[in-house]
C-alpha positions as CSV (number, residue, x, y, z in Angstrom):
1,M,74.1,-19.7,25.1
2,H,74.6,-23.4,24.7
3,T,76.1,-26.1,26.7
4,A,78.2,-28.8,25.1
5,R,80.7,-31.4,26.4
6,G,81.2,-29.8,29.8
7,R,81.8,-26.2,28.3
8,F,79.4,-23.2,28.2
9,T,79.8,-20.7,25.4
10,E,79.1,-16.9,26.1
11,P,77.3,-14.7,23.5
12,S,80.5,-13.4,22.4
13,G,81.7,-16.9,21.5
14,N,84.5,-17.3,24.0
15,P,84.1,-20.7,25.9
16,V,84.0,-20.8,29.7
17,P,84.4,-23.5,31.9
18,L,81.7,-25.5,33.0
19,A,81.9,-24.4,36.5
20,C,81.3,-21.0,35.6
21,A,78.2,-21.8,33.6
22,E,75.7,-21.9,36.5
23,P,76.5,-18.3,37.5
24,L,76.5,-17.0,34.1
25,R,73.2,-18.9,33.2
26,D,71.5,-17.1,36.3
27,T,72.9,-13.8,34.9
28,I,72.5,-14.1,31.1
29,S,69.3,-15.9,30.2
30,A,67.3,-16.1,26.8
31,P,63.6,-16.4,26.3
32,P,62.7,-20.2,26.1
33,A,61.4,-19.7,22.7
34,V,64.7,-18.5,21.5
35,V,66.6,-21.4,22.9
36,A,64.5,-23.9,21.6
37,V,64.9,-22.6,18.1
38,G,68.7,-21.9,18.6
39,D,71.5,-23.6,16.5
40,A,73.0,-26.1,19.3
41,R,75.9,-27.1,17.3
42,S,77.0,-23.8,16.4
43,G,76.0,-21.7,19.4
44,D,74.9,-18.8,17.3
45,F,71.4,-17.6,18.3
46,R,71.5,-14.1,16.6
47,G,69.8,-15.2,13.3
48,S,67.2,-17.1,15.0
49,T,66.5,-14.3,17.4
50,A,66.0,-11.8,14.6
51,L,63.8,-14.2,12.8
52,I,61.3,-14.9,15.8
53,T,61.4,-11.2,16.4
54,E,60.3,-10.7,12.9
55,E,57.6,-13.2,12.8
56,R,56.1,-11.8,16.4
57,E,55.8,-8.4,14.6
58,M,54.3,-9.7,11.8
59,K,51.7,-11.5,13.8
60,R,51.0,-8.3,15.9
61,Q,50.5,-6.6,12.4
62,V,47.9,-9.1,11.5
63,V,46.2,-9.2,14.6
64,F,46.2,-5.4,14.6
65,A,44.9,-5.2,11.2
66,G,42.1,-7.9,12.0
67,L,40.8,-5.8,14.8
68,I,40.6,-2.6,12.6
69,L,38.9,-4.7,9.9
70,I,36.2,-5.9,12.4
71,A,35.7,-2.6,14.1
72,C,35.1,-1.2,10.4
73,V,32.7,-3.9,9.5
74,S,31.0,-3.5,13.0
75,A,30.6,0.4,12.1
76,F,29.3,-0.1,8.7
77,A,26.8,-2.6,10.0
78,Q,25.7,-0.3,12.7
79,E,25.4,2.5,9.9
80,D,23.4,0.3,7.6
81,A,21.1,-1.4,9.8
82,P,17.8,0.2,10.0
83,A,16.7,1.8,13.4
84,E,13.8,0.6,15.3
85,A,10.9,2.2,14.0
86,Q,9.4,4.8,16.7
87,P,5.6,5.3,16.8
88,E,4.5,8.9,15.8
89,P,3.6,10.8,18.6
90,W,0.7,12.6,16.8
91,K,-1.7,10.5,14.4
92,G,-5.2,11.3,12.7
93,A,-7.7,10.2,10.6
94,L,-10.6,12.0,8.8
95,G,-13.6,9.8,7.3
96,L,-16.1,11.1,4.5
97,S,-19.2,9.5,3.5
98,Y,-22.0,10.6,1.1
99,V,-25.0,8.8,-0.4
100,D,-27.6,10.3,-2.8
101,T,-30.6,8.8,-4.7
102,S,-33.2,10.1,-6.8
103,G,-36.2,8.9,-8.8
104,N,-39.1,7.4,-6.8
105,S,-37.3,8.9,-3.8
106,E,-34.8,11.6,-3.2
107,T,-32.8,11.1,-0.2
108,S,-29.3,11.8,0.5
109,S,-27.1,11.5,3.5
110,F,-23.6,13.3,4.5
111,G,-21.3,12.1,7.1
112,L,-17.8,13.2,8.6
113,D,-15.9,12.2,11.4
114,F,-12.4,12.8,12.6
115,K,-10.0,11.8,15.3
116,V,-6.6,13.3,16.1
117,E,-4.7,11.8,18.9
118,R,-1.3,12.1,20.7
119,L,0.0,9.0,22.6
120,P,0.6,9.4,26.5
121,E,4.4,9.8,26.8
122,P,3.6,10.7,29.4
123,W,0.8,13.3,28.4
124,G,-1.8,12.7,25.9
125,L,-4.6,14.1,24.0
126,E,-7.5,12.7,21.9
127,I,-10.0,14.8,20.2
128,T,-12.9,13.3,18.1
129,G,-15.8,14.8,16.3
130,L,-18.5,13.9,14.0
131,F,-21.4,15.3,12.0
132,N,-24.5,13.5,10.2
133,R,-27.2,14.9,8.1
134,A,-29.8,13.1,6.3
135,S,-33.1,14.2,4.2
136,D,-35.9,12.4,2.7
137,N,-37.5,14.2,-0.5
138,G,-36.3,17.5,1.2
139,D,-37.2,17.1,4.5
140,L,-34.5,17.0,7.2
141,T,-34.7,13.6,8.7
142,A,-31.3,13.2,11.1
143,E,-28.9,15.9,12.1
144,R,-26.5,15.4,14.8
145,Y,-23.2,17.0,16.0
146,Y,-20.8,15.8,18.1
147,L,-17.1,17.2,19.5
148,G,-15.2,15.9,22.3
149,G,-11.5,15.8,23.9
150,R,-10.0,13.8,26.3
151,A,-6.4,14.4,27.9
152,K,-4.6,11.6,29.3
153,R,-1.7,11.0,31.8
154,A,0.2,7.5,31.6
155,L,1.3,6.0,34.9
156,G,3.2,3.2,33.4
157,D,2.3,0.9,30.4
158,R,-0.9,-0.2,31.6
159,W,-2.5,2.5,33.8
160,E,-3.3,6.0,32.9
161,L,-5.8,8.9,34.1
162,F,-8.1,10.8,32.2
163,G,-10.2,13.8,32.1
164,G,-12.3,15.3,29.2
165,L,-15.2,17.3,28.1
166,S,-18.0,16.8,25.2
167,G,-20.6,18.4,23.6
168,E,-23.3,17.0,21.5
169,K,-26.5,18.4,19.6
170,D,-29.3,16.2,18.4
171,E,-32.6,17.6,18.2
172,F,-34.1,14.1,16.9
173,A,-33.4,12.8,20.2
174,G,-35.0,15.7,22.0
175,F,-32.1,17.9,23.1
176,D,-30.4,21.0,21.9
177,L,-27.1,20.6,23.7
178,R,-25.7,17.9,26.1
179,L,-22.4,18.9,27.8
180,L,-20.5,16.2,29.7
181,A,-17.5,16.6,31.9
182,E,-15.6,13.3,32.9
183,A,-12.6,12.0,34.9
184,G,-11.4,8.7,35.8
185,V,-9.0,6.0,35.0
186,A,-8.1,3.4,32.4
187,Y,-6.5,0.1,32.5
188,K,-4.9,-1.6,29.6
189,A,-5.3,-5.5,29.6
190,L,-3.8,-6.4,26.3
191,L,-1.2,-4.4,24.8
192,G,-0.8,-6.1,21.5
193,P,0.5,-6.5,18.8
194,T,-2.6,-8.4,17.6
195,H,-4.9,-7.7,20.3
196,F,-5.4,-4.2,22.3
197,L,-8.1,-4.1,25.0
198,S,-8.6,-1.5,27.8
199,F,-11.3,-0.5,30.2
200,D,-12.1,2.8,31.7
201,A,-14.1,3.9,34.6
202,G,-15.0,7.3,36.3
203,L,-17.2,10.0,37.4
204,T,-19.4,12.4,35.0
205,Y,-21.4,15.6,35.2
206,T,-23.9,15.9,32.5
207,D,-25.9,19.3,31.9
208,E,-28.7,18.8,29.1
209,S,-30.6,21.6,27.4
210,R,-33.7,19.8,26.1
211,L,-36.5,20.9,23.6
212,D,-39.7,22.2,25.2
213,P,-41.6,20.7,26.8
214,E,-38.9,19.0,28.6
215,P,-37.3,20.8,31.4
216,D,-33.6,21.1,31.2
217,A,-31.4,19.0,33.4
218,A,-28.3,18.2,35.3
219,W,-27.0,15.4,37.1
220,F,-23.9,13.4,38.3
221,G,-23.1,10.0,36.9
222,G,-20.5,7.6,35.9
223,V,-18.8,6.1,32.7
224,L,-17.8,2.7,32.1
225,G,-16.2,1.9,28.8
226,L,-14.3,-0.7,26.9
227,A,-12.0,-0.2,23.8
228,Y,-10.8,-3.2,21.4
229,E,-8.9,-3.6,18.4
230,W,-7.9,-6.5,16.6
231,K,-5.2,-6.4,13.9
232,I,-6.4,-8.8,11.5
233,S,-3.5,-8.2,9.1
234,D,-1.1,-5.7,8.2
235,T,-3.7,-3.5,6.5
236,T,-7.2,-4.7,8.1
237,S,-8.4,-4.0,11.5
238,F,-11.5,-4.3,13.5
239,T,-12.5,-2.0,16.4
240,E,-15.1,-1.7,19.1
241,R,-15.8,1.1,21.6
242,L,-18.6,0.6,24.3
243,L,-19.7,3.1,26.6
244,Y,-22.4,3.0,29.6
245,Y,-23.5,5.9,31.4
246,P,-25.3,5.6,34.6
247,N,-27.3,8.2,36.2
248,F,-26.7,8.5,39.6
249,E,-29.7,10.7,40.5
250,E,-32.4,9.0,38.3
251,S,-31.2,5.2,37.8
252,S,-33.7,4.7,35.1
253,D,-32.2,7.3,32.8
254,W,-29.1,5.6,31.6
255,R,-27.5,5.6,28.1
256,L,-25.5,3.0,26.1
257,S,-23.4,3.3,22.9
258,S,-21.6,1.3,20.8
259,D,-19.4,2.1,18.0
260,T,-18.1,-1.1,15.6
261,G,-16.2,-0.8,12.6
262,I,-13.9,-2.5,10.3
263,Q,-10.9,-0.7,8.4
264,T,-9.0,-1.8,5.3
265,A,-5.9,0.3,4.2
266,I,-5.7,0.6,0.3
267,S,-2.5,2.8,0.8
268,S,-0.4,4.5,3.6
269,L,-2.9,7.4,3.3
270,L,-6.2,6.0,2.4
271,A,-8.3,3.3,3.7
272,L,-12.0,2.2,3.3
273,K,-14.2,1.9,6.5
274,F,-17.5,0.3,7.5
275,S,-19.0,1.3,10.9
276,Y,-22.2,0.7,12.9
277,E,-23.2,3.0,15.7
278,Y,-25.8,1.9,18.2
279,R,-26.9,4.4,20.8
280,Y,-29.7,3.6,23.2
281,R,-31.4,5.7,25.9
282,N,-33.5,4.1,28.6
283,Q,-35.9,6.9,29.2
284,P,-36.2,8.8,25.8
285,L,-37.2,12.3,25.7
286,V,-40.4,14.0,24.8
287,L,-39.9,15.9,21.3
288,A,-41.4,19.5,20.6
289,D,-44.5,17.9,18.8
290,G,-45.4,16.2,21.9
291,S,-44.3,12.7,20.6
292,L,-41.8,10.4,22.5
293,A,-38.5,10.2,20.7
294,D,-37.3,6.8,19.9
295,S,-35.1,4.9,22.6
296,T,-32.5,3.5,20.0
297,D,-30.7,5.4,17.2
298,T,-28.4,3.6,14.6
299,T,-26.0,4.8,12.2
300,T,-24.5,2.8,9.4
301,R,-21.4,4.4,7.4
302,F,-19.4,3.4,4.8
303,S,-16.7,5.9,4.3
304,V,-13.2,6.7,2.9
305,V,-10.7,7.5,5.5
306,F,-7.7,10.0,5.0
307,N,-4.9,9.3,7.3
308,F,-2.4,11.6,8.5
């Protein structure tokens, strides 16, 4: 509708007196956008209204198509983006080492160690074992067996409970079998990704079957431990495991062990490892021949590790 020279024009084109314009304007109102674009001289708004309606429809279609395109791109991006790698719940490693010499001296040594571990989510399990044997000119000079397991229960990101049982045989140290039960708590001080550090403390019960003439013994004690790992690079890591075992019934009969290693991966399945194990007993046992066992035992290994 349009007013010009005191007249008002209906949409039908018939002129209406100006006095009637106000009521009619209140009754028939057009969108402001249509009025702004209308032809003021001819009073014909039908073509302009159709044009605006068509433009609006095109804009809606463009916006709708754009939204569909964005949604499709987002969907493809989510499909193509690799999911964050989750750590495997189970992992294991098997190490093998062998040394043989001949000529002026004939010596040989064989070593095997393994570790299978399940992350505590919230329950975990760690099983470790080793076997070392060495001979010199046909005479056995070292033989040691060890097998242990530790169950874990996570209490959050840093704290966990543990309970374990282990058995060890080393006649060259004066005992035929040592059984140890343990229970305690561990705290993770450093969570990585470069440095990992945890401390553990608990109570132990030890039952030791000794060689004659030493009598068998059993006692309550404790365990204090430290575990450290430094990821030097993506393929190389340094580890340290330190354990201290006090004897609550005979304070002088305490033990200390340290296992230090450095490992370099050569593939996803193979690695080379160098390790040094130190074991100390403050009160060594008497051997079957009447001599006193050494208070210190050390084992140096260079092994190939199979990861699984």
